[in-house]
BAKOLDO-970814 format. One record per residue (C-alpha): residue in three letters; chain; residue number from 1; x, y, z. Coordinates in steps of 0.1 Angstrom, whole numbers, plus 5000, padded with zeros to 4 digits. Example, Ala and Ser with C-alpha at 12.3 -4.5 7.8 and 13.67 -1.06 7.14 Angstrom:
BEGIN
NODE residu chaine num   c1   c2   c3
NODE    ALA      A   1 5123 4955 5078
NODE    SER      A   2 5137 4989 5071
This chain:
BEGIN
NODE residu chaine num   c1   c2   c3
NODE    MET      A   1 5000 5000 5000
NODE    PRO      A   2 5015 5034 4991
NODE    PRO      A   3 5024 5055 5021
NODE    ASN      A   4 4999 5083 5014
NODE    PHE      A   5 4970 5060 5004
NODE    MET      A   6 4950 5072 5034
NODE    ASN      A   7 4953 5105 5053
NODE    ASN      A   8 4952 5108 5091
NODE    ALA      A   9 4915 5117 5091
NODE    GLN      A  10 4907 5086 5072
NODE    LEU      A  11 4927 5065 5096
NODE    GLN      A  12 4905 5077 5125
NODE    SER      A  13 4877 5053 5134
NODE    PRO      A  14 4842 5068 5135
NODE    VAL      A  15 4833 5084 5169
NODE    VAL      A  16 4803 5061 5173
NODE    LEU      A  17 4824 5030 5171
NODE    ARG      A  18 4849 5044 5196
NODE    MET      A  19 4820 5053 5220
NODE    LEU      A  20 4804 5019 5218
NODE    ALA      A  21 4837 5000 5220
NODE    HIS      A  22 4841 5008 5257
NODE    PRO      A  23 4825 4981 5278
NODE    LEU      A  24 4809 5006 5303
NODE    ARG      A  25 4796 5029 5276
NODE    TRP      A  26 4782 4999 5258
NODE    GLY      A  27 4765 4989 5290
NODE    LEU      A  28 4750 5024 5295
NODE    VAL      A  29 4737 5025 5259
NODE    ARG      A  30 4721 4991 5264
NODE    ALA      A  31 4705 5002 5296
NODE    LEU      A  32 4690 5032 5279
NODE    SER      A  33 4679 5014 5248
NODE    ALA      A  34 4644 5008 5260
NODE    SER      A  35 4638 5033 5288
NODE    ASP      A  36 4650 5067 5300
NODE    ARG      A  37 4667 5065 5334
NODE    ARG      A  38 4683 5086 5361
NODE    VAL      A  39 4719 5084 5369
NODE    HIS      A  40 4715 5064 5402
NODE    GLU      A  41 4694 5038 5383
NODE    LEU      A  42 4722 5035 5357
NODE    VAL      A  43 4748 5031 5385
NODE    GLU      A  44 4727 5002 5399
NODE    MET      A  45 4723 4986 5365
NODE    VAL      A  46 4760 4986 5355
NODE    GLN      A  47 4774 4981 5390
NODE    GLN      A  48 4800 5008 5387
NODE    PRO      A  49 4810 5038 5408
NODE    TYR      A  50 4788 5070 5404
NODE    ASN      A  51 4817 5092 5393
NODE    LEU      A  52 4828 5067 5367
NODE    VAL      A  53 4793 5064 5353
NODE    SER      A  54 4789 5102 5352
NODE    TYR      A  55 4822 5106 5333
NODE    HIS      A  56 4812 5082 5306
NODE    LEU      A  57 4777 5096 5304
NODE    LYS      A  58 4794 5130 5298
NODE    LEU      A  59 4813 5115 5269
NODE    LEU      A  60 4782 5100 5254
NODE    ARG      A  61 4765 5134 5257
NODE    GLN      A  62 4793 5151 5240
NODE    SER      A  63 4790 5127 5211
NODE    LYS      A  64 4752 5134 5211
NODE    ILE      A  65 4744 5097 5215
NODE    VAL      A  66 4728 5104 5248
NODE    VAL      A  67 4707 5135 5258
NODE    LEU      A  68 4693 5145 5292
NODE    ARG      A  69 4666 5167 5306
NODE    LYS      A  70 4655 5179 5340
NODE    SER      A  71 4628 5159 5357
NODE    ASP      A  72 4594 5175 5358
NODE    ALA      A  73 4588 5160 5392
NODE    ASP      A  74 4621 5171 5407
NODE    SER      A  75 4642 5196 5388
NODE    ARG      A  76 4673 5184 5407
NODE    ASP      A  77 4669 5150 5390
NODE    LEU      A  78 4681 5144 5355
NODE    TYR      A  79 4668 5118 5330
NODE    TYR      A  80 4691 5104 5304
NODE    SER      A  81 4678 5090 5271
NODE    LEU      A  82 4693 5075 5241
NODE    ASN      A  83 4692 5095 5208
NODE    LEU      A  84 4684 5064 5187
NODE    ASP      A  85 4679 5084 5155
NODE    LYS      A  86 4713 5099 5156
NODE    LEU      A  87 4728 5066 5168
NODE    PHE      A  88 4714 5049 5137
NODE    VAL      A  89 4726 5076 5113
NODE    ASP      A  90 4761 5075 5129
NODE    TYR      A  91 4762 5037 5128
NODE    GLN      A  92 4751 5037 5091
NODE    ASN      A  93 4778 5063 5082
NODE    ALA      A  94 4803 5041 5100
NODE    ALA      A  95 4792 5011 5079
NODE    HIS      A  96 4794 5032 5048
NODE    ALA      A  97 4830 5043 5057
NODE    ILE      A  98 4840 5006 5059
NODE    HIS      A  99 4825 4999 5025
NODE    PRO      A 100 4806 5023 5002
NODE    GLY      A 101 4781 4996 4992
NODE    TRP      A 102 4773 4987 5028
NODE    ILE      A 103 4740 5005 5037
NODE    LEU      A 104 4720 4994 5067
NODE    ASN      A 105 4683 4992 5063
NODE    GLU      A 106 4663 5010 5089
NODE    SER      A 107 4629 4996 5080
NODE    THR      A 108 4619 4965 5100
NODE    LEU      A 109 4587 4947 5099
NODE    PRO      A 110 4566 4951 5131
NODE    ILE      A 111 4565 4920 5153
NODE    THR      A 112 4532 4900 5149
NODE    HIS      A 113 4517 4887 5181
NODE    GLN      A 114 4496 4856 5183
NODE    THR      A 115 4475 4874 5210
NODE    PRO      A 116 4475 4912 5212
NODE    ARG      A 117 4501 4928 5235
NODE    ARG      A 118 4484 4948 5262
NODE    VAL      A 119 4500 4982 5267
NODE    LEU      A 120 4492 5010 5293
NODE    PHE      A 121 4504 5045 5289
NODE    LEU      A 122 4505 5067 5320
NODE    CYS      A 123 4509 5104 5326
NODE    THR      A 124 4498 5126 5355
NODE    HIS      A 125 4466 5141 5340
NODE    ASN      A 126 4459 5117 5312
NODE    SER      A 127 4451 5147 5291
NODE    ALA      A 128 4479 5150 5265
NODE    ARG      A 129 4510 5128 5263
NODE    SER      A 130 4494 5095 5273
NODE    GLN      A 131 4464 5102 5251
NODE    ILE      A 132 4486 5109 5222
NODE    ALA      A 133 4505 5077 5228
NODE    GLU      A 134 4473 5056 5231
NODE    GLY      A 135 4460 5070 5199
NODE    LEU      A 136 4492 5065 5180
NODE    LEU      A 137 4499 5030 5191
NODE    ARG      A 138 4463 5019 5184
NODE    HIS      A 139 4466 5035 5149
NODE    MET      A 140 4501 5022 5141
NODE    GLY      A 141 4499 4988 5158
NODE    GLY      A 142 4464 4978 5147
NODE    ASP      A 143 4453 4944 5160
NODE    ASN      A 144 4487 4936 5175
NODE    TYR      A 145 4481 4958 5205
NODE    LEU      A 146 4453 4965 5230
NODE    VAL      A 147 4461 5000 5243
NODE    CYS      A 148 4449 5020 5273
NODE    SER      A 149 4460 5052 5290
NODE    ALA      A 150 4454 5066 5325
NODE    GLY      A 151 4467 5091 5351
NODE    ASN      A 152 4469 5095 5388
NODE    LEU      A 153 4453 5130 5387
NODE    PRO      A 154 4431 5127 5355
NODE    GLN      A 155 4417 5158 5338
NODE    PRO      A 156 4396 5162 5306
NODE    ILE      A 157 4416 5157 5274
NODE    HIS      A 158 4432 5189 5263
NODE    PRO      A 159 4417 5204 5231
NODE    GLU      A 160 4452 5207 5216
NODE    THR      A 161 4456 5169 5220
NODE    ILE      A 162 4426 5162 5198
NODE    ALA      A 163 4438 5189 5173
NODE    VAL      A 164 4473 5176 5169
NODE    MET      A 165 4461 5141 5164
NODE    LYS      A 166 4436 5153 5138
NODE    GLU      A 167 4465 5168 5120
NODE    LEU      A 168 4481 5133 5119
NODE    GLY      A 169 4448 5119 5105
NODE    ILE      A 170 4439 5102 5138
NODE    ASP      A 171 4405 5108 5155
NODE    ILE      A 172 4407 5102 5192
NODE    ARG      A 173 4375 5119 5202
NODE    GLU      A 174 4362 5085 5216
NODE    GLN      A 175 4391 5083 5240
NODE    TYR      A 176 4386 5096 5276
NODE    SER      A 177 4406 5103 5307
NODE    LYS      A 178 4406 5078 5336
NODE    HIS      A 179 4422 5072 5369
NODE    ILE      A 180 4449 5045 5371
NODE    THR      A 181 4429 5026 5398
NODE    GLU      A 182 4402 5019 5372
NODE    LEU      A 183 4426 4996 5355
NODE    ARG      A 184 4441 4979 5386
NODE    ASP      A 185 4426 4945 5378
NODE    GLN      A 186 4437 4944 5342
NODE    PRO      A 187 4470 4927 5333
NODE    PHE      A 188 4494 4946 5310
NODE    ASP      A 189 4525 4934 5292
NODE    ASP      A 190 4540 4968 5292
NODE    ILE      A 191 4533 4999 5314
NODE    ILE      A 192 4549 5029 5298
NODE    THR      A 193 4552 5062 5318
NODE    VAL      A 194 4555 5093 5296
NODE    CYS      A 195 4556 5117 5325
NODE    ASP      A 196 4583 5121 5352
NODE    ARG      A 197 4558 5129 5379
NODE    VAL      A 198 4536 5098 5373
NODE    ARG      A 199 4566 5076 5372
NODE    GLU      A 200 4576 5087 5406
NODE    ALA      A 201 4540 5084 5419
NODE    CYS      A 202 4536 5048 5406
NODE    PRO      A 203 4552 5031 5436
NODE    THR      A 204 4523 5043 5457
NODE    TYR      A 205 4501 5019 5437
NODE    GLU      A 206 4510 4983 5445
NODE    PHE      A 207 4497 4971 5411
NODE    CYS      A 208 4516 4997 5391
NODE    ASN      A 209 4551 4985 5379
NODE    PRO      A 210 4562 5005 5349
NODE    THR      A 211 4585 4986 5326
NODE    ILE      A 212 4595 5016 5304
NODE    HIS      A 213 4599 5053 5310
NODE    TRP      A 214 4599 5081 5283
NODE    SER      A 215 4608 5114 5298
NODE    ILE      A 216 4587 5138 5277
NODE    PRO      A 217 4580 5175 5286
NODE    ASP      A 218 4544 5185 5292
NODE    PRO      A 219 4531 5205 5262
NODE    THR      A 220 4502 5218 5282
NODE    ALA      A 221 4526 5237 5305
NODE    VAL      A 222 4535 5261 5276
NODE    PRO      A 223 4515 5294 5282
NODE    ASP      A 224 4517 5310 5247
NODE    PRO      A 225 4490 5295 5224
NODE    VAL      A 226 4512 5294 5193
NODE    GLU      A 227 4542 5280 5211
NODE    ARG      A 228 4519 5255 5229
NODE    HIS      A 229 4506 5242 5196
NODE    GLN      A 230 4542 5238 5184
NODE    ALA      A 231 4550 5220 5217
NODE    PHE      A 232 4521 5196 5210
NODE    THR      A 233 4533 5189 5175
NODE    HIS      A 234 4569 5182 5187
NODE    THR      A 235 4554 5159 5215
NODE    ALA      A 236 4534 5139 5190
NODE    ARG      A 237 4564 5135 5167
NODE    GLU      A 238 4586 5124 5196
NODE    ILE      A 239 4560 5099 5209
NODE    GLU      A 240 4555 5086 5173
NODE    ARG      A 241 4593 5080 5170
NODE    ARG      A 242 4594 5062 5203
NODE    ILE      A 243 4564 5040 5194
NODE    ARG      A 244 4579 5031 5161
NODE    GLN      A 245 4610 5019 5180
NODE    PHE      A 246 4589 5002 5206
NODE    MET      A 247 4570 4982 5180
NODE    SER      A 248 4602 4970 5164
NODE    TYR      A 249 4612 4949 5194
NODE    SER      A 250 4580 4943 5214
């Protein structure tokens, strides 16, 4: 091989591969692959010291593989989540760098269940995020899923919730808010919290054991009407993205 066949930049392995090659960072990415988590939860999962986990989370954040936001329940808490869309793009670019003809295919067929998978979405008021999630999974998953939503302090469905779903071509006017205790006798395969407050309230209900958490800001908290509609649109897109990923493995 001629000495100048590749320059120094070409000899550098892609950042995403260097990030994932470290055993602890790989463990953190795996831990965040299905659910958003707080740092002390990650420490327990990977069984490593707090300062070491924090250091590697910082590296993952700098590479934009991991993002974080303050908890709505306690602003001193931080929730880490995996930026799966960026991770996929970076991984695909890395594959392309190995061989130009190697392109990964993002499209995967949804898993077909012999019996419908029962899914419950929870948020505090059951007026926005969990209602959006219920409508989207019912629409996207069809007969593969039986979907419900509830809250621990239920309020009527927010008008913007119905409006933003209508923009997506989904009519949720038959959905309604309900208290979590109304579903206490129903078995669920997955309980997904889409609100930090309700996730931290769940332990007060002996039958509520969330399996997945999505830390999503509350769009109803935005005071300006124009900005609030934009927040609802962003929320619907974020939940749709997460549901698409959820359907690919559940």
